[in-house]
mmCIF file of the N, C-alpha and C atoms, coordinates in Angstrom:
data_MODEL
# 
_entry.id   MODEL 
# 
loop_
_atom_site.group_PDB 
_atom_site.id 
_atom_site.type_symbol 
_atom_site.label_atom_id 
_atom_site.label_alt_id 
_atom_site.label_comp_id 
_atom_site.label_asym_id 
_atom_site.label_entity_id 
_atom_site.label_seq_id 
_atom_site.pdbx_PDB_ins_code 
_atom_site.Cartn_x 
_atom_site.Cartn_y 
_atom_site.Cartn_z 
_atom_site.occupancy 
_atom_site.B_iso_or_equiv 
_atom_site.pdbx_formal_charge 
_atom_site.auth_seq_id 
_atom_site.auth_comp_id 
_atom_site.auth_asym_id 
_atom_site.auth_atom_id 
_atom_site.pdbx_PDB_model_num 
ATOM 1   N N  . MET A 1 1  ? 47.601 -127.565 200.610 1.00 0.00 ? 1  MET A N  1 
ATOM 2   C CA . MET A 1 1  ? 47.490 -126.543 199.593 1.00 0.00 ? 1  MET A CA 1 
ATOM 3   C C  . MET A 1 1  ? 48.574 -126.801 198.542 1.00 0.00 ? 1  MET A C  1 
ATOM 4   N N  . THR A 1 2  ? 48.217 -126.636 197.270 1.00 0.00 ? 2  THR A N  1 
ATOM 5   C CA . THR A 1 2  ? 49.191 -126.891 196.213 1.00 0.00 ? 2  THR A CA 1 
ATOM 6   C C  . THR A 1 2  ? 50.175 -125.739 196.095 1.00 0.00 ? 2  THR A C  1 
ATOM 7   N N  . ARG A 1 3  ? 51.293 -126.000 195.477 1.00 0.00 ? 3  ARG A N  1 
ATOM 8   C CA . ARG A 1 3  ? 52.311 -124.970 195.310 1.00 0.00 ? 3  ARG A CA 1 
ATOM 9   C C  . ARG A 1 3  ? 51.790 -123.800 194.473 1.00 0.00 ? 3  ARG A C  1 
ATOM 10  N N  . ALA A 1 4  ? 51.014 -124.091 193.427 1.00 0.00 ? 4  ALA A N  1 
ATOM 11  C CA . ALA A 1 4  ? 50.475 -123.018 192.593 1.00 0.00 ? 4  ALA A CA 1 
ATOM 12  C C  . ALA A 1 4  ? 49.530 -122.124 193.390 1.00 0.00 ? 4  ALA A C  1 
ATOM 13  N N  . VAL A 1 5  ? 48.727 -122.722 194.246 1.00 0.00 ? 5  VAL A N  1 
ATOM 14  C CA . VAL A 1 5  ? 47.811 -121.926 195.076 1.00 0.00 ? 5  VAL A CA 1 
ATOM 15  C C  . VAL A 1 5  ? 48.604 -121.109 196.081 1.00 0.00 ? 5  VAL A C  1 
ATOM 16  N N  . GLU A 1 6  ? 49.658 -121.690 196.668 1.00 0.00 ? 6  GLU A N  1 
ATOM 17  C CA . GLU A 1 6  ? 50.508 -120.944 197.589 1.00 0.00 ? 6  GLU A CA 1 
ATOM 18  C C  . GLU A 1 6  ? 51.138 -119.751 196.890 1.00 0.00 ? 6  GLU A C  1 
ATOM 19  N N  . MET A 1 7  ? 51.585 -119.942 195.642 1.00 0.00 ? 7  MET A N  1 
ATOM 20  C CA . MET A 1 7  ? 52.181 -118.841 194.885 1.00 0.00 ? 7  MET A CA 1 
ATOM 21  C C  . MET A 1 7  ? 51.150 -117.748 194.624 1.00 0.00 ? 7  MET A C  1 
ATOM 22  N N  . ALA A 1 8  ? 49.947 -118.140 194.223 1.00 0.00 ? 8  ALA A N  1 
ATOM 23  C CA . ALA A 1 8  ? 48.894 -117.156 193.963 1.00 0.00 ? 8  ALA A CA 1 
ATOM 24  C C  . ALA A 1 8  ? 48.527 -116.401 195.227 1.00 0.00 ? 8  ALA A C  1 
ATOM 25  N N  . ASP A 1 9  ? 48.446 -117.118 196.356 1.00 0.00 ? 9  ASP A N  1 
ATOM 26  C CA . ASP A 1 9  ? 48.154 -116.457 197.633 1.00 0.00 ? 9  ASP A CA 1 
ATOM 27  C C  . ASP A 1 9  ? 49.252 -115.462 198.003 1.00 0.00 ? 9  ASP A C  1 
ATOM 28  N N  . ALA A 1 10 ? 50.504 -115.846 197.788 1.00 0.00 ? 10 ALA A N  1 
ATOM 29  C CA . ALA A 1 10 ? 51.624 -114.955 198.107 1.00 0.00 ? 10 ALA A CA 1 
ATOM 30  C C  . ALA A 1 10 ? 51.558 -113.694 197.267 1.00 0.00 ? 10 ALA A C  1 
ATOM 31  N N  . VAL A 1 11 ? 51.259 -113.841 195.981 1.00 0.00 ? 11 VAL A N  1 
ATOM 32  C CA . VAL A 1 11 ? 51.161 -112.678 195.095 1.00 0.00 ? 11 VAL A CA 1 
ATOM 33  C C  . VAL A 1 11 ? 50.019 -111.769 195.534 1.00 0.00 ? 11 VAL A C  1 
ATOM 34  N N  . SER A 1 12 ? 48.870 -112.374 195.858 1.00 0.00 ? 12 SER A N  1 
ATOM 35  C CA . SER A 1 12 ? 47.713 -111.552 196.236 1.00 0.00 ? 12 SER A CA 1 
ATOM 36  C C  . SER A 1 12 ? 47.937 -110.782 197.534 1.00 0.00 ? 12 SER A C  1 
ATOM 37  N N  . GLN A 1 13 ? 48.843 -111.283 198.396 1.00 0.00 ? 13 GLN A N  1 
ATOM 38  C CA . GLN A 1 13 ? 49.141 -110.618 199.654 1.00 0.00 ? 13 GLN A CA 1 
ATOM 39  C C  . GLN A 1 13 ? 50.383 -109.741 199.568 1.00 0.00 ? 13 GLN A C  1 
ATOM 40  N N  . GLY A 1 14 ? 50.996 -109.667 198.379 1.00 0.00 ? 14 GLY A N  1 
ATOM 41  C CA . GLY A 1 14 ? 52.186 -108.843 198.203 1.00 0.00 ? 14 GLY A CA 1 
ATOM 42  C C  . GLY A 1 14 ? 53.433 -109.450 198.821 1.00 0.00 ? 14 GLY A C  1 
ATOM 43  N N  . LEU A 1 15 ? 53.418 -110.765 199.066 1.00 0.00 ? 15 LEU A N  1 
ATOM 44  C CA . LEU A 1 15 ? 54.562 -111.442 199.665 1.00 0.00 ? 15 LEU A CA 1 
ATOM 45  C C  . LEU A 1 15 ? 55.505 -111.945 198.576 1.00 0.00 ? 15 LEU A C  1 
ATOM 46  N N  . PRO A 1 16 ? 56.778 -112.159 198.895 1.00 0.00 ? 16 PRO A N  1 
ATOM 47  C CA . PRO A 1 16 ? 57.683 -112.716 197.894 1.00 0.00 ? 16 PRO A CA 1 
ATOM 48  C C  . PRO A 1 16 ? 57.285 -114.155 197.569 1.00 0.00 ? 16 PRO A C  1 
ATOM 49  N N  . LEU A 1 17 ? 57.515 -114.563 196.340 1.00 0.00 ? 17 LEU A N  1 
ATOM 50  C CA . LEU A 1 17 ? 57.174 -115.923 195.941 1.00 0.00 ? 17 LEU A CA 1 
ATOM 51  C C  . LEU A 1 17 ? 58.103 -116.923 196.608 1.00 0.00 ? 17 LEU A C  1 
ATOM 52  N N  . PRO A 1 18 ? 57.583 -118.091 196.967 1.00 0.00 ? 18 PRO A N  1 
ATOM 53  C CA . PRO A 1 18 ? 58.392 -119.088 197.679 1.00 0.00 ? 18 PRO A CA 1 
ATOM 54  C C  . PRO A 1 18 ? 59.247 -119.949 196.759 1.00 0.00 ? 18 PRO A C  1 
ATOM 55  N N  . ILE A 1 19 ? 59.801 -119.365 195.689 1.00 0.00 ? 19 ILE A N  1 
ATOM 56  C CA . ILE A 1 19 ? 60.657 -120.104 194.768 1.00 0.00 ? 19 ILE A CA 1 
ATOM 57  C C  . ILE A 1 19 ? 61.838 -119.240 194.392 1.00 0.00 ? 19 ILE A C  1 
ATOM 58  N N  . SER A 1 20 ? 62.861 -119.855 193.844 1.00 0.00 ? 20 SER A N  1 
ATOM 59  C CA . SER A 1 20 ? 63.996 -119.089 193.350 1.00 0.00 ? 20 SER A CA 1 
ATOM 60  C C  . SER A 1 20 ? 64.114 -119.286 191.848 1.00 0.00 ? 20 SER A C  1 
ATOM 61  N N  . PHE A 1 21 ? 64.768 -118.364 191.166 1.00 0.00 ? 21 PHE A N  1 
ATOM 62  C CA . PHE A 1 21 ? 64.923 -118.464 189.731 1.00 0.00 ? 21 PHE A CA 1 
ATOM 63  C C  . PHE A 1 21 ? 65.810 -119.649 189.338 1.00 0.00 ? 21 PHE A C  1 
ATOM 64  N N  . GLU A 1 22 ? 66.703 -120.074 190.238 1.00 0.00 ? 22 GLU A N  1 
ATOM 65  C CA . GLU A 1 22 ? 67.575 -121.204 189.928 1.00 0.00 ? 22 GLU A CA 1 
ATOM 66  C C  . GLU A 1 22 ? 66.777 -122.495 189.762 1.00 0.00 ? 22 GLU A C  1 
ATOM 67  N N  . THR A 1 23 ? 65.733 -122.657 190.547 1.00 0.00 ? 23 THR A N  1 
ATOM 68  C CA . THR A 1 23 ? 64.956 -123.888 190.484 1.00 0.00 ? 23 THR A CA 1 
ATOM 69  C C  . THR A 1 23 ? 63.789 -123.800 189.522 1.00 0.00 ? 23 THR A C  1 
ATOM 70  N N  . GLY A 1 24 ? 63.433 -122.615 189.088 1.00 0.00 ? 24 GLY A N  1 
ATOM 71  C CA . GLY A 1 24 ? 62.286 -122.455 188.203 1.00 0.00 ? 24 GLY A CA 1 
ATOM 72  C C  . GLY A 1 24 ? 60.994 -122.560 188.990 1.00 0.00 ? 24 GLY A C  1 
ATOM 73  N N  . SER A 1 25 ? 59.902 -122.603 188.288 1.00 0.00 ? 25 SER A N  1 
ATOM 74  C CA . SER A 1 25 ? 58.613 -122.733 188.960 1.00 0.00 ? 25 SER A CA 1 
ATOM 75  C C  . SER A 1 25 ? 57.811 -123.809 188.247 1.00 0.00 ? 25 SER A C  1 
ATOM 76  N N  . SER A 1 26 ? 56.805 -124.292 188.942 1.00 0.00 ? 26 SER A N  1 
ATOM 77  C CA . SER A 1 26 ? 55.950 -125.320 188.370 1.00 0.00 ? 26 SER A CA 1 
ATOM 78  C C  . SER A 1 26 ? 54.565 -125.198 188.968 1.00 0.00 ? 26 SER A C  1 
ATOM 79  N N  . ASN A 1 27 ? 53.598 -125.791 188.290 1.00 0.00 ? 27 ASN A N  1 
ATOM 80  C CA . ASN A 1 27 ? 52.268 -125.894 188.853 1.00 0.00 ? 27 ASN A CA 1 
ATOM 81  C C  . ASN A 1 27 ? 51.728 -127.285 188.548 1.00 0.00 ? 27 ASN A C  1 
ATOM 82  N N  . GLU A 1 28 ? 50.831 -127.738 189.405 1.00 0.00 ? 28 GLU A N  1 
ATOM 83  C CA . GLU A 1 28 ? 50.224 -129.045 189.219 1.00 0.00 ? 28 GLU A CA 1 
ATOM 84  C C  . GLU A 1 28 ? 49.262 -128.994 188.038 1.00 0.00 ? 28 GLU A C  1 
ATOM 85  N N  . ASP A 1 29 ? 48.924 -130.153 187.492 1.00 0.00 ? 29 ASP A N  1 
ATOM 86  C CA . ASP A 1 29 ? 48.019 -130.169 186.355 1.00 0.00 ? 29 ASP A CA 1 
ATOM 87  C C  . ASP A 1 29 ? 46.549 -130.098 186.768 1.00 0.00 ? 29 ASP A C  1 
ATOM 88  N N  . VAL A 1 30 ? 46.262 -130.354 188.036 1.00 0.00 ? 30 VAL A N  1 
ATOM 89  C CA . VAL A 1 30 ? 44.910 -130.198 188.568 1.00 0.00 ? 30 VAL A CA 1 
ATOM 90  C C  . VAL A 1 30 ? 44.999 -129.424 189.877 1.00 0.00 ? 30 VAL A C  1 
ATOM 91  N N  . PHE A 1 31 ? 44.380 -128.234 189.921 1.00 0.00 ? 31 PHE A N  1 
ATOM 92  C CA . PHE A 1 31 ? 44.362 -127.429 191.139 1.00 0.00 ? 31 PHE A CA 1 
ATOM 93  C C  . PHE A 1 31 ? 43.289 -127.964 192.074 1.00 0.00 ? 31 PHE A C  1 
ATOM 94  N N  . GLU A 1 32 ? 43.599 -128.053 193.357 1.00 0.00 ? 32 GLU A N  1 
ATOM 95  C CA . GLU A 1 32 ? 42.602 -128.423 194.357 1.00 0.00 ? 32 GLU A CA 1 
ATOM 96  C C  . GLU A 1 32 ? 41.762 -127.211 194.748 1.00 0.00 ? 32 GLU A C  1 
ATOM 97  N N  . GLY A 1 33 ? 42.363 -126.020 194.687 1.00 0.00 ? 33 GLY A N  1 
ATOM 98  C CA . GLY A 1 33 ? 41.668 -124.794 195.074 1.00 0.00 ? 33 GLY A CA 1 
ATOM 99  C C  . GLY A 1 33 ? 41.447 -123.889 193.877 1.00 0.00 ? 33 GLY A C  1 
ATOM 100 N N  . ASN A 1 34 ? 40.961 -122.714 194.159 1.00 0.00 ? 34 ASN A N  1 
ATOM 101 C CA . ASN A 1 34 ? 40.657 -121.722 193.129 1.00 0.00 ? 34 ASN A CA 1 
ATOM 102 C C  . ASN A 1 34 ? 41.864 -120.844 192.860 1.00 0.00 ? 34 ASN A C  1 
ATOM 103 N N  . LEU A 1 35 ? 41.862 -120.173 191.721 1.00 0.00 ? 35 LEU A N  1 
ATOM 104 C CA . LEU A 1 35 ? 42.928 -119.237 191.372 1.00 0.00 ? 35 LEU A CA 1 
ATOM 105 C C  . LEU A 1 35 ? 42.328 -117.856 191.205 1.00 0.00 ? 35 LEU A C  1 
ATOM 106 N N  . THR A 1 36 ? 42.886 -116.878 191.926 1.00 0.00 ? 36 THR A N  1 
ATOM 107 C CA . THR A 1 36 ? 42.495 -115.478 191.781 1.00 0.00 ? 36 THR A CA 1 
ATOM 108 C C  . THR A 1 36 ? 43.738 -114.685 191.425 1.00 0.00 ? 36 THR A C  1 
ATOM 109 N N  . VAL A 1 37 ? 43.667 -113.947 190.320 1.00 0.00 ? 37 VAL A N  1 
ATOM 110 C CA . VAL A 1 37 ? 44.765 -113.079 189.899 1.00 0.00 ? 37 VAL A CA 1 
ATOM 111 C C  . VAL A 1 37 ? 44.390 -111.659 190.300 1.00 0.00 ? 37 VAL A C  1 
ATOM 112 N N  . PRO A 1 38 ? 45.098 -111.057 191.255 1.00 0.00 ? 38 PRO A N  1 
ATOM 113 C CA . PRO A 1 38 ? 44.762 -109.710 191.721 1.00 0.00 ? 38 PRO A CA 1 
ATOM 114 C C  . PRO A 1 38 ? 44.988 -108.657 190.630 1.00 0.00 ? 38 PRO A C  1 
ATOM 115 N N  . ALA A 1 39 ? 44.351 -107.516 190.795 1.00 0.00 ? 39 ALA A N  1 
ATOM 116 C CA . ALA A 1 39 ? 44.552 -106.395 189.883 1.00 0.00 ? 39 ALA A CA 1 
ATOM 117 C C  . ALA A 1 39 ? 46.022 -105.983 189.904 1.00 0.00 ? 39 ALA A C  1 
ATOM 118 N N  . ASN A 1 40 ? 46.501 -105.474 188.791 1.00 0.00 ? 40 ASN A N  1 
ATOM 119 C CA . ASN A 1 40 ? 47.879 -105.002 188.637 1.00 0.00 ? 40 ASN A CA 1 
ATOM 120 C C  . ASN A 1 40 ? 48.897 -106.119 188.853 1.00 0.00 ? 40 ASN A C  1 
ATOM 121 N N  . THR A 1 41 ? 48.511 -107.350 188.525 1.00 0.00 ? 41 THR A N  1 
ATOM 122 C CA . THR A 1 41 ? 49.383 -108.511 188.701 1.00 0.00 ? 41 THR A CA 1 
ATOM 123 C C  . THR A 1 41 ? 49.408 -109.322 187.410 1.00 0.00 ? 41 THR A C  1 
ATOM 124 N N  . ASN A 1 42 ? 50.583 -109.837 187.066 1.00 0.00 ? 42 ASN A N  1 
ATOM 125 C CA . ASN A 1 42 ? 50.740 -110.734 185.920 1.00 0.00 ? 42 ASN A CA 1 
ATOM 126 C C  . ASN A 1 42 ? 51.051 -112.117 186.450 1.00 0.00 ? 42 ASN A C  1 
ATOM 127 N N  . THR A 1 43 ? 50.290 -113.115 186.002 1.00 0.00 ? 43 THR A N  1 
ATOM 128 C CA . THR A 1 43 ? 50.473 -114.487 186.453 1.00 0.00 ? 43 THR A CA 1 
ATOM 129 C C  . THR A 1 43 ? 50.526 -115.398 185.240 1.00 0.00 ? 43 THR A C  1 
ATOM 130 N N  . ILE A 1 44 ? 51.383 -116.429 185.310 1.00 0.00 ? 44 ILE A N  1 
ATOM 131 C CA . ILE A 1 44 ? 51.472 -117.397 184.228 1.00 0.00 ? 44 ILE A CA 1 
ATOM 132 C C  . ILE A 1 44 ? 51.307 -118.799 184.805 1.00 0.00 ? 44 ILE A C  1 
ATOM 133 N N  . ILE A 1 45 ? 50.572 -119.650 184.083 1.00 0.00 ? 45 ILE A N  1 
ATOM 134 C CA . ILE A 1 45 ? 50.431 -121.043 184.465 1.00 0.00 ? 45 ILE A CA 1 
ATOM 135 C C  . ILE A 1 45 ? 50.743 -121.900 183.246 1.00 0.00 ? 45 ILE A C  1 
ATOM 136 N N  . ALA A 1 46 ? 51.250 -123.095 183.499 1.00 0.00 ? 46 ALA A N  1 
ATOM 137 C CA . ALA A 1 46 ? 51.592 -124.018 182.424 1.00 0.00 ? 46 ALA A CA 1 
ATOM 138 C C  . ALA A 1 46 ? 50.526 -125.102 182.339 1.00 0.00 ? 46 ALA A C  1 
ATOM 139 N N  . GLY A 1 47 ? 50.010 -125.311 181.129 1.00 0.00 ? 47 GLY A N  1 
ATOM 140 C CA . GLY A 1 47 ? 48.980 -126.315 180.916 1.00 0.00 ? 47 GLY A CA 1 
ATOM 141 C C  . GLY A 1 47 ? 49.532 -127.515 180.183 1.00 0.00 ? 47 GLY A C  1 
ATOM 142 N N  . PRO A 1 48 ? 48.739 -128.517 180.049 1.00 0.00 ? 48 PRO A N  1 
ATOM 143 C CA . PRO A 1 48 ? 47.316 -128.490 180.381 1.00 0.00 ? 48 PRO A CA 1 
ATOM 144 C C  . PRO A 1 48 ? 47.095 -128.464 181.891 1.00 0.00 ? 48 PRO A C  1 
ATOM 145 N N  . VAL A 1 49 ? 46.120 -127.648 182.298 1.00 0.00 ? 49 VAL A N  1 
ATOM 146 C CA . VAL A 1 49 ? 45.825 -127.479 183.710 1.00 0.00 ? 49 VAL A CA 1 
ATOM 147 C C  . VAL A 1 49 ? 44.308 -127.367 183.889 1.00 0.00 ? 49 VAL A C  1 
ATOM 148 N N  . THR A 1 50 ? 43.814 -127.918 185.002 1.00 0.00 ? 50 THR A N  1 
ATOM 149 C CA . THR A 1 50 ? 42.394 -127.854 185.335 1.00 0.00 ? 50 THR A CA 1 
ATOM 150 C C  . THR A 1 50 ? 42.252 -127.170 186.685 1.00 0.00 ? 50 THR A C  1 
ATOM 151 N N  . ILE A 1 51 ? 41.387 -126.144 186.730 1.00 0.00 ? 51 ILE A N  1 
ATOM 152 C CA . ILE A 1 51 ? 41.183 -125.348 187.942 1.00 0.00 ? 51 ILE A CA 1 
ATOM 153 C C  . ILE A 1 51 ? 39.676 -125.207 188.158 1.00 0.00 ? 51 ILE A C  1 
ATOM 154 N N  . PRO A 1 52 ? 39.194 -125.379 189.393 1.00 0.00 ? 52 PRO A N  1 
ATOM 155 C CA . PRO A 1 52 ? 37.747 -125.286 189.628 1.00 0.00 ? 52 PRO A CA 1 
ATOM 156 C C  . PRO A 1 52 ? 37.162 -123.907 189.283 1.00 0.00 ? 52 PRO A C  1 
ATOM 157 N N  . ASN A 1 53 ? 37.714 -122.841 189.864 1.00 0.00 ? 53 ASN A N  1 
ATOM 158 C CA . ASN A 1 53 ? 37.214 -121.484 189.635 1.00 0.00 ? 53 ASN A CA 1 
ATOM 159 C C  . ASN A 1 53 ? 38.392 -120.553 189.402 1.00 0.00 ? 53 ASN A C  1 
ATOM 160 N N  . VAL A 1 54 ? 38.270 -119.692 188.397 1.00 0.00 ? 54 VAL A N  1 
ATOM 161 C CA . VAL A 1 54 ? 39.323 -118.725 188.091 1.00 0.00 ? 54 VAL A CA 1 
ATOM 162 C C  . VAL A 1 54 ? 38.703 -117.335 188.062 1.00 0.00 ? 54 VAL A C  1 
ATOM 163 N N  . THR A 1 55 ? 39.301 -116.421 188.821 1.00 0.00 ? 55 THR A N  1 
ATOM 164 C CA . THR A 1 55 ? 38.888 -115.019 188.817 1.00 0.00 ? 55 THR A CA 1 
ATOM 165 C C  . THR A 1 55 ? 40.091 -114.204 188.382 1.00 0.00 ? 55 THR A C  1 
ATOM 166 N N  . ILE A 1 56 ? 39.913 -113.404 187.320 1.00 0.00 ? 56 ILE A N  1 
ATOM 167 C CA . ILE A 1 56 ? 41.024 -112.635 186.761 1.00 0.00 ? 56 ILE A CA 1 
ATOM 168 C C  . ILE A 1 56 ? 40.717 -111.150 186.887 1.00 0.00 ? 56 ILE A C  1 
ATOM 169 N N  . ASN A 1 57 ? 41.473 -110.481 187.756 1.00 0.00 ? 57 ASN A N  1 
ATOM 170 C CA . ASN A 1 57 ? 41.372 -109.035 187.898 1.00 0.00 ? 57 ASN A CA 1 
ATOM 171 C C  . ASN A 1 57 ? 42.582 -108.352 187.260 1.00 0.00 ? 57 ASN A C  1 
ATOM 172 N N  . GLY A 1 58 ? 43.645 -109.100 187.046 1.00 0.00 ? 58 GLY A N  1 
ATOM 173 C CA . GLY A 1 58 ? 44.866 -108.604 186.406 1.00 0.00 ? 58 GLY A CA 1 
ATOM 174 C C  . GLY A 1 58 ? 45.055 -109.307 185.082 1.00 0.00 ? 58 GLY A C  1 
ATOM 175 N N  . ASN A 1 59 ? 46.257 -109.860 184.854 1.00 0.00 ? 59 ASN A N  1 
ATOM 176 C CA . ASN A 1 59 ? 46.566 -110.551 183.611 1.00 0.00 ? 59 ASN A CA 1 
ATOM 177 C C  . ASN A 1 59 ? 46.967 -111.991 183.905 1.00 0.00 ? 59 ASN A C  1 
ATOM 178 N N  . LEU A 1 60 ? 46.339 -112.942 183.213 1.00 0.00 ? 60 LEU A N  1 
ATOM 179 C CA . LEU A 1 60 ? 46.669 -114.354 183.352 1.00 0.00 ? 60 LEU A CA 1 
ATOM 180 C C  . LEU A 1 60 ? 47.056 -114.900 181.991 1.00 0.00 ? 60 LEU A C  1 
ATOM 181 N N  . SER A 1 61 ? 48.238 -115.500 181.910 1.00 0.00 ? 61 SER A N  1 
ATOM 182 C CA . SER A 1 61 ? 48.681 -116.174 180.692 1.00 0.00 ? 61 SER A CA 1 
ATOM 183 C C  . SER A 1 61 ? 48.753 -117.664 180.983 1.00 0.00 ? 61 SER A C  1 
ATOM 184 N N  . SER A 1 62 ? 48.157 -118.442 180.095 1.00 0.00 ? 62 SER A N  1 
ATOM 185 C CA . SER A 1 62 ? 48.215 -119.890 180.209 1.00 0.00 ? 62 SER A CA 1 
ATOM 186 C C  . SER A 1 62 ? 48.937 -120.426 178.987 1.00 0.00 ? 62 SER A C  1 
ATOM 187 N N  . ILE A 1 63 ? 50.012 -121.158 179.225 1.00 0.00 ? 63 ILE A N  1 
ATOM 188 C CA . ILE A 1 63 ? 50.727 -121.798 178.126 1.00 0.00 ? 63 ILE A CA 1 
ATOM 189 C C  . ILE A 1 63 ? 50.203 -123.221 178.072 1.00 0.00 ? 63 ILE A C  1 
ATOM 190 N N  . GLY A 1 64 ? 49.450 -123.537 177.069 1.00 0.00 ? 64 GLY A N  1 
ATOM 191 C CA . GLY A 1 64 ? 48.791 -124.834 176.965 1.00 0.00 ? 64 GLY A CA 1 
ATOM 192 C C  . GLY A 1 64 ? 47.325 -124.693 177.322 1.00 0.00 ? 64 GLY A C  1 
ATOM 193 N N  . ASN A 1 65 ? 46.649 -125.815 177.403 1.00 0.00 ? 65 ASN A N  1 
ATOM 194 C CA . ASN A 1 65 ? 45.209 -125.812 177.646 1.00 0.00 ? 65 ASN A CA 1 
ATOM 195 C C  . ASN A 1 65 ? 44.877 -125.430 179.086 1.00 0.00 ? 65 ASN A C  1 
ATOM 196 N N  . LEU A 1 66 ? 43.831 -124.622 179.223 1.00 0.00 ? 66 LEU A N  1 
ATOM 197 C CA . LEU A 1 66 ? 43.288 -124.234 180.530 1.00 0.00 ? 66 LEU A CA 1 
ATOM 198 C C  . LEU A 1 66 ? 41.849 -124.708 180.583 1.00 0.00 ? 66 LEU A C  1 
ATOM 199 N N  . THR A 1 67 ? 41.525 -125.564 181.555 1.00 0.00 ? 67 THR A N  1 
ATOM 200 C CA . THR A 1 67 ? 40.160 -126.036 181.752 1.00 0.00 ? 67 THR A CA 1 
ATOM 201 C C  . THR A 1 67 ? 39.663 -125.511 183.088 1.00 0.00 ? 67 THR A C  1 
ATOM 202 N N  . VAL A 1 68 ? 38.541 -124.787 183.048 1.00 0.00 ? 68 VAL A N  1 
ATOM 203 C CA . VAL A 1 68 ? 37.896 -124.270 184.261 1.00 0.00 ? 68 VAL A CA 1 
ATOM 204 C C  . VAL A 1 68 ? 36.625 -125.093 184.445 1.00 0.00 ? 68 VAL A C  1 
ATOM 205 N N  . THR A 1 69 ? 36.554 -125.848 185.539 1.00 0.00 ? 69 THR A N  1 
ATOM 206 C CA . THR A 1 69 ? 35.437 -126.779 185.714 1.00 0.00 ? 69 THR A CA 1 
ATOM 207 C C  . THR A 1 69 ? 34.153 -126.125 186.223 1.00 0.00 ? 69 THR A C  1 
ATOM 208 N N  . ASN A 1 70 ? 34.247 -124.964 186.880 1.00 0.00 ? 70 ASN A N  1 
ATOM 209 C CA . ASN A 1 70 ? 33.045 -124.315 187.404 1.00 0.00 ? 70 ASN A CA 1 
ATOM 210 C C  . ASN A 1 70 ? 32.847 -122.930 186.800 1.00 0.00 ? 70 ASN A C  1 
ATOM 211 N N  . THR A 1 71 ? 33.542 -121.917 187.332 1.00 0.00 ? 71 THR A N  1 
ATOM 212 C CA . THR A 1 71 ? 33.288 -120.532 186.930 1.00 0.00 ? 71 THR A CA 1 
ATOM 213 C C  . THR A 1 71 ? 34.568 -119.822 186.537 1.00 0.00 ? 71 THR A C  1 
ATOM 214 N N  . LEU A 1 72 ? 34.530 -119.169 185.387 1.00 0.00 ? 72 LEU A N  1 
ATOM 215 C CA . LEU A 1 72 ? 35.608 -118.286 184.935 1.00 0.00 ? 72 LEU A CA 1 
ATOM 216 C C  . LEU A 1 72 ? 35.060 -116.870 184.963 1.00 0.00 ? 72 LEU A C  1 
ATOM 217 N N  . THR A 1 73 ? 35.697 -116.000 185.778 1.00 0.00 ? 73 THR A N  1 
ATOM 218 C CA . THR A 1 73 ? 35.277 -114.609 185.892 1.00 0.00 ? 73 THR A CA 1 
ATOM 219 C C  . THR A 1 73 ? 36.440 -113.724 185.461 1.00 0.00 ? 73 THR A C  1 
ATOM 220 N N  . ILE A 1 74 ? 36.190 -112.878 184.451 1.00 0.00 ? 74 ILE A N  1 
ATOM 221 C CA . ILE A 1 74 ? 37.201 -111.929 183.991 1.00 0.00 ? 74 ILE A CA 1 
ATOM 222 C C  . ILE A 1 74 ? 36.652 -110.530 184.237 1.00 0.00 ? 74 ILE A C  1 
ATOM 223 N N  . ALA A 1 75 ? 37.298 -109.798 185.143 1.00 0.00 ? 75 ALA A N  1 
ATOM 224 C CA . ALA A 1 75 ? 36.861 -108.435 185.476 1.00 0.00 ? 75 ALA A CA 1 
ATOM 225 C C  . ALA A 1 75 ? 37.051 -107.524 184.265 1.00 0.00 ? 75 ALA A C  1 
ATOM 226 N N  . SER A 1 76 ? 36.487 -106.333 184.338 1.00 0.00 ? 76 SER A N  1 
ATOM 227 C CA . SER A 1 76 ? 36.552 -105.406 183.202 1.00 0.00 ? 76 SER A CA 1 
ATOM 228 C C  . SER A 1 76 ? 37.983 -105.041 182.832 1.00 0.00 ? 76 SER A C  1 
ATOM 229 N N  . ALA A 1 77 ? 38.895 -105.008 183.803 1.00 0.00 ? 77 ALA A N  1 
ATOM 230 C CA . ALA A 1 77 ? 40.297 -104.698 183.516 1.00 0.00 ? 77 ALA A CA 1 
ATOM 231 C C  . ALA A 1 77 ? 41.153 -105.962 183.385 1.00 0.00 ? 77 ALA A C  1 
ATOM 232 N N  . GLY A 1 78 ? 40.552 -107.132 183.582 1.00 0.00 ? 78 GLY A N  1 
ATOM 233 C CA . GLY A 1 78 ? 41.281 -108.389 183.522 1.00 0.00 ? 78 GLY A CA 1 
ATOM 234 C C  . GLY A 1 78 ? 41.497 -108.862 182.097 1.00 0.00 ? 78 GLY A C  1 
ATOM 235 N N  . LYS A 1 79 ? 42.576 -109.623 181.889 1.00 0.00 ? 79 LYS A N  1 
ATOM 236 C CA . LYS A 1 79 ? 42.879 -110.157 180.560 1.00 0.00 ? 79 LYS A CA 1 
ATOM 237 C C  . LYS A 1 79 ? 43.347 -111.605 180.703 1.00 0.00 ? 79 LYS A C  1 
ATOM 238 N N  . LEU A 1 80 ? 42.895 -112.448 179.769 1.00 0.00 ? 80 LEU A N  1 
ATOM 239 C CA . LEU A 1 80 ? 43.304 -113.841 179.720 1.00 0.00 ? 80 LEU A CA 1 
ATOM 240 C C  . LEU A 1 80 ? 43.982 -114.100 178.388 1.00 0.00 ? 80 LEU A C  1 
ATOM 241 N N  . PHE A 1 81 ? 45.190 -114.653 178.428 1.00 0.00 ? 81 PHE A N  1 
ATOM 242 C CA . PHE A 1 81 ? 45.955 -115.001 177.238 1.00 0.00 ? 81 PHE A CA 1 
ATOM 243 C C  . PHE A 1 81 ? 46.212 -116.492 177.269 1.00 0.00 ? 81 PHE A C  1 
ATOM 244 N N  . ILE A 1 82 ? 45.852 -117.200 176.206 1.00 0.00 ? 82 ILE A N  1 
ATOM 245 C CA . ILE A 1 82 ? 46.137 -118.620 176.108 1.00 0.00 ? 82 ILE A CA 1 
ATOM 246 C C  . ILE A 1 82 ? 47.016 -118.837 174.889 1.00 0.00 ? 82 ILE A C  1 
ATOM 247 N N  . LYS A 1 83 ? 48.200 -119.386 175.112 1.00 0.00 ? 83 LYS A N  1 
ATOM 248 C CA . LYS A 1 83 ? 49.171 -119.582 174.030 1.00 0.00 ? 83 LYS A CA 1 
ATOM 249 C C  . LYS A 1 83 ? 49.250 -121.034 173.685 1.00 0.00 ? 83 LYS A C  1 
# 
């Protein structure tokens, strides 16, 4: 499992993120798994990045290009920001 997917899983389960502010965070440029942003959650990814399926129930910000190869689902309360 990639680090970005582990971080997303931790957020969706209400667990602390497995990183510290001293080291910063990173994500791979190609996700092996899907990304789901839970409701009432803010998530940021750095692009260019390619993800098979993205489901947004909260807020997702992508800095750089975001490529979704299969399905992008944005719930009625979900928001996607691409900078």
